[in-house]
Each structure stands twice: as C-alpha cells, then as structure tokens.
VOMAR-466232 format. One record per atom (N, C-alpha, C): residue in one letter; x, z, y. Coordinates in steps of 0.001 Angstrom, whole numbers, plus 500000, padded with zeros to 6 digits. Layout:
! VOMAR-466232
AXZY;...
END
This chain:
! VOMAR-466232
M391173967180190770;M391555968274191751;M392027967959193395;P391469967852194423;P391753967543195524;P393357967365196203;L393545966717197046;L394764966319197213;L394746966776198526;H395276967872198911;H394921968565199981;H396351968100200341;G396485967821201951;G397736967316202432;G398287965931202441;T397413965217201568;T397959964140200991;T397418963142201412;E397693962194202544;E397389960901203376;E396635959965202578;L395182959949202720;L394288959218201813;L394737957816202206;R394319956959200954;R394420955220200999;R393006954531201184;P392712954140202384;P391707953152202192;P391310952177201595;V390525951536200278;V390455950138200078;V389070949750200091;T388917948431199540;T387533948008199167;T387313948069197912;W385940947235197886;W385482947511196577;W386657946862195902;E386039945740196239;E387522944518195429;E388723945123195009;Q389383945860195900;Q390926946541195615;Q390258947465194635;A389151948536194939;A389119949812193955;A388861949147192500;L388429948294192079;L387534947354191008;L388748946943190251;T389932946216190704;T391049946221190416;T391885946675190085;D391903947870190767;D392825948784190284;D392339949802189142;L390713949832188905;L390515950336188004;L390842949256186829;R390463948294186676;R391216946882185216;R392441947455184867;M393393947496186081;M394854948151185931;M394900949155184671;H394255950285185729;H394393951538184785;H394175951557183092;L392652950543183161;L392383950394181740;L392996949806180728;K393848948873181159;K394697947794180365;K395859948575180378;L396256949397181413;L398077949524181030;L398135950906180660;E396864951434181327;E397313953177181235;E396354953663180127;R395689953300179962;R394487953330178393;R394747952610177322;S395160951268177692;S395585950740176544;S394051949878175362;L393133949871176878;L391735949409176084;L391893948120175601;S390153947602175277;S390766946702174805;S389940945451175978;D389965944293176260;D389398943489177034;D387857943824177122;R387322943455175967;R385890943927176076;R385446944620176299;T386279946512176228;T386020947281176668;T386000947495178145;V386759947114177972;V387722946653180382;V386007946159180593;E385658944914180404;E384916944618181353;E383567945136180945;A383367945246180117;A382223946865180263;A382505947680180854;Y383144948669181080;Y383652949606182089;Y382915949302183625;L383954947748184196;L383818946912185377;L382307946706185299;R381353946107184242;R380111945846184831;R379107946807185035;D379782948779184076;D378586949278184480;D379182949911185999;V380576950170186482;V380655950212187780;V380154949178188980;G380233948064188555;G379447947299189224;G378013947113189232;K377577947848188762;K375736947897189032;K376157949395190429;L377273950438190367;L377463951134191215;L377601950462192783;R378429949304192849;R378974948825193925;R377952947720194391;T376811947542193341;T375913946263194183;T374758947604194785;Y374370948718194261;Y373914949835194953;Y374111949745196214;A375607950417195982;A376243950908197485;A376336950339198741;Q376143948718198411;Q376284947472198799;Q375251947242199973;A374113947311199207;A372925947492199391;A372187948462200590;Q372938949014200981;Q372190950561201642;Q372728949869203143;A371820951034204081;A372183950404205079;A372674951538205825;P374357951993206402;P375459950581206121;P375832950708205208;P376511949691204414;P376998949414203494;P377696950282203009;L377709951532201669;L379131952068201058;L380275951397200483;K381340952144200954;K382576952218200521;K382662953056199469;P383985952691198586;P384027953203197202;P384047954979197922;A385323955283199204;A385717956015199251;A384385957091200439;S383256956230200232;S382110957281201539;S380958957653200428;I381095957130199136;I380033957662198432;I380100958595197584;A378664960045198084;A379151961601197840;A378224961615196753;L377707962935196480;L376929963668195524;L375649962886195548;D374637963039196794;D373670962419196937;D373069961377196878;D374431960197197217;D374824958506196660;D374428958489195634;L375199959185194826;L375084959403192756;L374246959860192471;Q373403960892192850;Q372087961174192095;Q371028959765192478;A370784959623193640;A369424958545194086;A370132957440193298;F371650956819193109;F371461955761191907;F371432955574190827;I371605957173190108;I371006957468188754;I369500957227188904;T369160958058189437;T367348958593189621;T367130956707189407;G367287956056190741;G367216954756190447;G367620953887189459;V368244954074188695;V368243953313187489;V367727953948185886;A367461954858186330;A366548955472184728;A365347955352185227;K364678954925187019;K363129954281187177;K363385952675186336;Q364566952268186495;Q364191950813185865;Q364004950745184567;G364105951570184246;G363461951649182252;G365254952110181526;L366693952454182279;L367890951767181547;L367667953247180541;Q367503952870179389;Q367383954210177813;Q369117955571178864;A368486956871177822;A369214957851177941;A371074957804177586;N370957956842176672;N372067956603176238;N373454955664177283;S372087954745177678;S372653953816178355;S373225954179179843;Q372406955151180500;Q372416956261181297;Q373975956937181340;A374262957570180164;A375624958210179691;A376808956895180046;R376535955813179003;R377496955279178484;R377957954531180275;M377021954422181411;M377173953907182873;M377860955197183652;L377486956515182784;L378115957060184130;L379164957716183849;S379292957754182375;S381361957729182235;S382060957013182847;A381310955645183103;A382384954283183719;A382628955018184783;V381433955054185713;V381841955529186937;V382572956919187200;R382516957979186160;R383308959056186839;R384716958913186133;V384792957983185341;V386625957146185142;V386591956578186456;F386238955747187070;F386231954986188138;F386882956343189409;Y386147957331189682;Y386154957821190756;Y388056958978190546;R387886959005189042;R389004959921188347;R389876959027188733;N389918957841188811;N391300956826189126;N391479956868190905;L390369956830191544;L390420956888192708;L391245957943193407;Q390580959208192974;Q391285960487193126;Q392930960274192917;R393270959691191662;R394730959592191310;R395368958868192127;E394786957408192541;E395695956945193488;E395508957255195207;R394539958207195442;R394693958948196641;R394230957945197237;V393097957450197091;V391817957135197874;V390640957938197851;I390325959390197154;I389447960224197782;I390240961399197243;E389309962565197994;E389936963736197729;E389543964763196780;V388211964662197012;V387183965093195624;V386313964445195359;D386541964693193591;D385479963519192812;D384125963906193019;P383402962957193645;P381427963124193392;P381428963419192504;T381858962714191083;T381188962933189932;T381110964128189593;E381789965493189795;E382344966353189116;E381185967310188899;L379950967141189869;L378923967799189524;L377568966942189115;I377707966237188761;I376619965026188203;I376527965494186422;E375543966241186361;E374913965781184682;E374408964914184013;S375188964712183159;S374848963389182021;S373743963292181084;P372613962772181066;P371140962850180831;P371417963356179394;R370840963921178606;R371001964273177203;R370254963387175936;I371035962769175389;I371049962180174760;I370676962954172793;A369523962002171979;A369425962779171065;A370707961880170208;R371576962500169254;R371865962484168901;R371409961712167230;K371728960443167010;K370752959810166130;K372199959992164568;L371713960482163492;L372596960543162250;L372721959150161966;P374065958892160917;P374373957736160629;P373446957260159377;V373587955829159392;V372910955825157773;V374286955651156849;F374295956255155586;F375521956220154946;F374736956034152952;L375664955738152927;L375519954835151256;L375764956262150249;R374962956445149138;R375093956948148043;R376529956359147394;L377310957511146367;L378255956695145811;L377441955730144527;D376003956138143843;D375454954795143030;D375555953772143804;E375068953714145024;E374438952753145596;E375715951832146143;I376899952254146170;I377827951606146567;I378745951135145242;D378652951779143965;D378355951257142641;D377457949913142803;A376521950723143150;A375681948920142574;A375657947705143533;M376593947739144721;M376859947002145568;M377672946484144860;I379137947109143983;I379819946498143806;I379943945549142653;A378558946513141945;A378155945504140807;A377377944548140843;A376609944066141984;A376350943240142670;A377017941678142684;I378627941846142661;I379452940355142963;I379669939763142011;D379451938832142207;D379552937915140754;D380663938005141121;M381478937962139392;M383141938273139374;M383599936248139119;S382427935769139003;S382758934115138314;S383328933721139521;K382567933837140517;K382759933051141734;K384176932945142558;P384704931937142876;P385688932016143881;P386129932757144572;L386991934024145088;L387157934999146098;L386875935937145657;A386110936494144736;A384992937342143737;A385855938844144202;H387096938470143612;H388660939945143471;H388430940047145332;R388658939003146188;R389002939560147719;R387227940734147996;D385889940093147325;D385046940720148443;D385141941875147526;R385421942350146229;R385934943833145784;R386473944823146427;A387581943786146336;A388747945032147422;A388735945028148265;M387653944057149398;M387499944675150366;M386095945813150396;L385585945656149356;L384903946749149247;L385483948596149328;E386217947948148251;E386450949566147862;E387528949990148855;T388048949329149505;T389314949539151053;T388493949746152008;L387215949568152096;L386275949857153187;L385843951512153232;Y385701951855151868;Y384331952710150947;Y386449953550150668;S387407953445150823;S388013954696150090;S388949954871151175;C389314953740152636;C389853954228153964;C388984954369154819;G387631954724155139;G386952954422156084;G387282953671157543;L387394952653157093;L387827951347158080;L386973951012158601;R387402950741159790;R386615949415160725;R386728948443160734;V385793947561160418;V385496946346159995;V387017945535160448;S387005945658162159;S388548944879162788;S389481945558161942;E389702946721161670;E390485947235160829;E390994946607159836;L389589945988159195;L389867945804157601;L390286944347157662;C389707943468158598;C390639941862158843;C391444941627159421;N392254942890159768;N393578942573160468;N394558943384159802;L394443944020158398;L395555944260157693;L396178943474157416;R397650944393157292;R398649943424156734;R399111943876155869;R400175942521154844;R400330943373153808;R401868944449153943;S402669943918154963;S403579945127155407;S403009946301155792;W401593946258155939;W401174948093155976;W400782948255154829;L401216947652153791;L400711948688152439;L401949949419151590;H401771950558152307;H402343951634151461;H402463951808150366;F402025951057148856;F401310951651147806;F402119952396147540;D403525952619147611;D404270953605146643;D404100954992147140;D403800955358148411;D403821956493148851;D402308956760149072;G401387955973148851;G399615955826148769;G399094956076150056;F399477955162150730;F398941955146152549;F399220953313152740;I398062953431153503;I398017952328154462;I398421952631155774;R398793951492156631;R398968951565157859;R397945951120158789;V397252951210159369;V396443951254160237;V396378950999161780;V395427949486162907;V395869949782163956;V394456949800164321;G394100950589165412;G392755951160165218;G392522950508167098;K391891951341167598;K391170951245168949;K392587951437169873;G392495950810170730;G393642950524172030;G395013950463171113;D395030949542169951;D395923949357169203;D396937950459169170;K396239952078169115;K396326953191168193;K397016953317166524;E397722953517166070;E398366953451164959;E397701954932164603;R397481954474162781;R397417955855162045;R398136955619160547;L397798956445159708;L398158956309158077;L397361956721157571;V396476956091157086;V395127956407155840;V395525956614154498;P395501957356153973;P395765957506152279;P394917956189151504;I395344956014150837;I395019954829149508;I394474955125148745;G393099955175147700;G392568955596146339;G393527954463145599;P393657955047144272;P394064954320143196;P392851952922142830;E392027953326142958;E390653951676142972;E391185951056143673;A391573951091144978;A391175950048145740;A392696949348145921;M393255950480145455;M395377949612145016;M395150949037143933;R394870948979143493;R394259948423142168;R393533946534142487;Q392341946624142962;Q391911946105142952;Q392207944901144661;I393408945646145220;I394083945048146241;I394787943778145569;G396037944992144535;G396947944041143934;G396227942930143283;T395323943020142400;T394568941999141536;T394226940874142455;Y393745940991143352;Y393208939738144172;Y394484938813145145;I395725939771144954;I396859939556146134;I397311938564144869;S397561939225143358;S398242938394142434;S397438937533141929;G395823937556142073;G395474937199141145;G394653935387142232;E394661935811143439;E393428934773144198;E393807934154145368;R395087935292146388;R395799935064147282;R396530933803146828;V397428934396145959;V398440933147145822;V398102931819145771;H396864931289145478;H396960930021145286;H395737929912146053;L395960930508147824;L395583930026148622;L396086929217149417;P395522927905150380;P396716927174151300;P396965928121152289;I397581929086152303;I397908930216153408;I398592929266155327;R397589929780156061;R398475928724156932;R399165929649157902;T399456928765159138;T400952929761159681;T400286930956160226;K400996931413160609;K400641933047161632;K399388934101160685;A399054933607159503;A398041933807158508;A399144934759156975;E400416934885157089;E401385934743156329;E401268936376155563;D401074937592156740;D401109938514156727;D399504938931156187;M399029938596156766;M397495938862156636;M396907939388154805;V396383940018154552;V396092940587153353;V395046940361153120;F393725939911153683;F392674939426153672;F392273938152154513;L392099937253153166;L391899935314153650;L390604935327153625;N390613933802154303;N389060933193154134;N389396932155152936;A388563931160152483;A388689930391151613;A389992929670151788;R389453928980153654;R391056928183154055;R392255928498154283;G392334929947154027;G393933930124154550;G393990930993154949;G392889931474156053;G393216931553157587;G392412933474157706;P393124933751158787;P392061935085159003;P390576935163158700;L390477936396157717;L388687936504157755;L388412937069159437;S387010936655159372;S386254936538160495;S385080938256160577;R385331939071161351;R384084939741160842;R382975940246160597;M382715938758161055;M380754938252160648;M380995937988159075;S381964937386158680;S382048936997156879;S381626938408156527;V382740939366156637;V382845940637156164;V380967941042156183;F380700940895157645;F379059941661157683;F378502941293156722;N378213939876156606;N377056938568155826;N377536938897154572;L378968939613153791;L379325939816152756;L378041940883152452;V378296942047153023;V377799943649153006;V376656943245152934;K376026942269154037;K374123942408153983;K373457941880152520;E374575940385152142;E374076939676151216;E374324940766149630;L375447941750149449;L375026942296148530;L373867943507148693;G373861944054149514;G373077945156149563;G371584944293149250;V371270943405149610;V369781942641148708;V370313942865147334;K371333942446146834;K371030941937145608;K371018943282145022;A371742944453145399;A371997945870144863;A370822946801145066;G369542946034145735;G368103946501145836;G368360947673147309;I369261947726147992;I368967948655148898;I368123948720150028;Q367418949530150163;Q366269948858151290;Q367162949869152872;K368564950242152507;K368643950895154047;K368890949662154852;T369273949830156242;T369640948823156830;T371255948646157182;I372000947959155991;I373733948464156178;I374075947387157059;S375468947783157088;S376845946577157720;S378099947265157447;P379031946555157709;P380444947246157339;P380701948703157660;H380056948880158567;H380242950597159426;H379737951435158256;T378756951695157781;T377997951857156697;T378913952461155724;F380016951602155080;F381059952183154322;F382133953630155346;R382104953582156437;R383063954216156832;R382436955277156897;H380894955105157230;H379802956662157516;H379790957434156233;S379679956862155263;S380082957026153353;S381065957799153423;F382087957147153916;F383807957920153519;F383607959188154633;A382983959076155309;A383544960702156246;A382497961161155967;T381070961075155299;T380248961663154606;T380455962762153722;H380687961477152961;H381465962420150921;H382431963149151330;L383624962967152301;L384662963870152685;L384125965019152826;V382822965082154227;V382512966373154271;V381720967489153625;E380691966472152530;E380238967041151871;E380966967497150300;G382146967088150317;G383078967468149510;G384036968966149777;G384199969439151023;G384348970380151861;G385880969736152491;A386091968743153039;A387353968406153381;A387452968866154958;D388546968879155239;D388864969713156942;D388593968525157702;L387803969394158848;L387413968269159738;L388436967481160853;R389444968149161057;R390512967771161088;R391297966429161076;A391242966669159351;A391697965706158318;A391174964294158744;V389622964551158382;V388500963410158326;V388645962629159710;Q388768963979160791;Q389447963100162439;Q390452961803161952;E391552962305161445;E393004961989161765;E392632960431160855;M391794960916159454;M391920959227158815;M390715958399159564;L389687958804160207;L388968957666160655;L389556957284162202;G390786958178162770;G391078957229163968;G390247958017164942;H389664959310164783;H388811959087166416;H389723960251167456;A389584959529168464;A390386960664169762;A389776961414169512;S388571962278169425;S388003963619169885;S387414964076168292;I387002965186168505;I386963966019166962;I385314965928167306;T384330966095168229;T383484965965168667;T382545964367167831;T383449963346168136;T382657962663167313;T382887962516165684;T383531963226165537;T384175963474163570;T382829964392163674;E382185965372164451;E381488966469164130;E380422966200163526;I379815964808164023;I378178964122163802;I378227964365162116;Y378962964337161107;Y379341964228159777;Y378935965534159285;T379237966359159912;T378695967846160182;T376775968127160114;H376535967433161032;H375420967638161565;H374562966836160135;L375273965736159631;L374350964797158562;L374539964889157292;D375842966270157388;D375524967331155834;D374306968149156080;R374677969134157048;R373174969761157106;R371931969095156928;E371573967946157591;E370444967529157491;E370064966892156033;Y371544966675155304;Y371199966001153959;Y371188967171152985;L371241967926153352;L370852969986152895;L369312969813152711;R369048969919153906;R368006970365154129;R366809969412153943;S367060968320153367;S365948967139153210;S366148967685151374;N366795967674150582;N367160968149149490;N366547969288148945;I366661970355149982;I365778971277149635;I364410971370149675;L364065970604150748;L362510970722151023;L361777969723149873;Q362898968960148761;Q362679967802148312;Q362259968502147063;F363071969787146776;F363125970254145226;F363260971995145379;H362672972408145984;H362507973939146864;H361045974063145940;P360701974964145270;P359710975051144608;P358306976075145741;R359232975998146549;R358282976798148039;R357657975837148940;S358629974133149235;S358725973679150071;S356832972817149931;G356510972669149204;G355605972276149252;G355346970293148761;K356695969852148728;K357328968776148489;K356978968032146541;R356870969242146486;R356910968745144768;R355466968760144171;K355245967439143156;K354506967835142614;K353829968930142038;G352282968889142341;G351583970023141351;G351661971489141938;S352598971163143214;S352773972842144128;S351723972899144854;A351592974345144895;A349632974700146160;A350030973853147788;A348925973708147811;A348620973133149326;A348767974297150365;
END
C-alpha cells in the first residue's frame, strides 16, 4: 500500500539488506539457511543495480529496471523455477522496504512470475513400503530403530529433519499424537498410527536403553550407535539402501515417505485441509499438488486397463 503523507527514509543497499535479514529472522522466524538464500537472491539484484550508470539505490529501482533485470537473468540461462524463487525473494525485499517507509510504491506489484510446470512428486505404493520394511535385516544392531523410523515417516508424513529432532517428551501415545516442530520452529500435533507407536516402543525398550546416551541427547527419540543425535544423511542413506534391496526402481529419499503419506490420504478421500494441517504446509496450494497427483494416478490406471485405451495386450491398433 502507498504510504501517502509519510516521510520516506533513505537507505543504502547495505542497510536495506540488514533490515531484510532482521525481518526474516525475527518476524518470519526463518532458518539461517533460508535467510541466506533470500539474501543471495536479492544480492543479484544489488549487483545489477550497482552496475548501472549511474548506480541504482534500492529506492530508485522502478518497474522497467526490474523487468530488464529479470530478462537479463533469463538470458543467462536461469531456469524458470529459479527465476520464480529469485523474484519471490525480491518481492519480500520490496514489501519490507515499504513497511520500513523506504519506498511508497512497491515496484514488484506488476511483475509476473514465470510459469512453472508443476512436477508431480514420486511416491511409493503400500506394497513398495512393505517391501522396504521387509528388507531390513532384523538381526543387525539398531534394526528396530530403522523399522521404527520408516514406520514413523510413513505414519506421520514427517520431514527428515522433523524425524531426527523428534523428542521423547513429544510422544503423546495415550492420545495417539506426536508433537512436531517444523520449518520456522512452527509446532503442530500429528496423529500417529498404532504400528508406528508399537515399533517406537520396541526400539526404545529393546535397543535405545542399551546405548551410551550422550549429554543433550537424553530426550532425542532416534539415536546413532554412539548415543548421539541422528543425522539426516544417515536416514537418507538408509532409505536408499533399503530401496535397492527391495528392488524399487524409483529415485527415492526420506521425503518420498512424506509424499506417499499425503498421496494415500488424498486417494482415500481425506479432507485437503486436514492433510495440510498434518503436513505443516503454510498454504493449501502446496497441499493441492497431491490432488493433481491423484488425478494423474487415476488417469494412468485408466489408460493402462481400459479396453479402449489401446494399452492392453491384444487391443485393436
């Protein structure tokens, strides 16, 4: 919104980027990694602005300048999704300048984002998940931990970081829920199924109790063999290894279990808002990808099995 009647505050690029950093960290509670990504993208605009003659200050950039900047970036070969991400960061930057009374009109308001083809996420069928769990060698140390982790990923739709950071004090099995801390330290309660609860209980009572638990790891659910916090990479490697053993040809990661969780819920008729809440998505549009996936899945099945699709053996050409 324009700030008519309000005296504008002049800032340098350095000051403007410092203000943006504070806004992202303190007001939006974003992680250091995400904040740096925003600053990196806005830094490209700064480089462009300072290369002009005369150099452009943050408040002197107009719509034409932004369009020339985006066009230049596109000509350098930056993909549409990277362009959209960078433009999103620039929009946040200028909205913050507007809030801080540096500019009156946001020059990004009339900029259109490049169109991105939405990529449908890879997911596993239930029999593929069962095959991966069956591929765990239960005679090996911490095999019950590995099974409990896979059951929890699929039962709760967790991100791998949420799984690794899960605390024992956040397990509310009597109520059938676990507490999860996701992106931006946002908390949510997620239902957990009986099989995941059973496997976590078996792991805690049968394996975890024998580990040399390190200081500050006492409340962590999933630990490594040395009794310390589990790394995301170790979960990633476990999923890759079990996928190979189970003969799964898809490119998978721990996040594939999250996609599978959401896809199976939508296929089963779950309310999209409920799925959004369980996944911890800030926007319903992020969750809607699973409705597209569901439709694509149905379409592929019809093409494969309908007698008039031309896909079945012996069908007319």
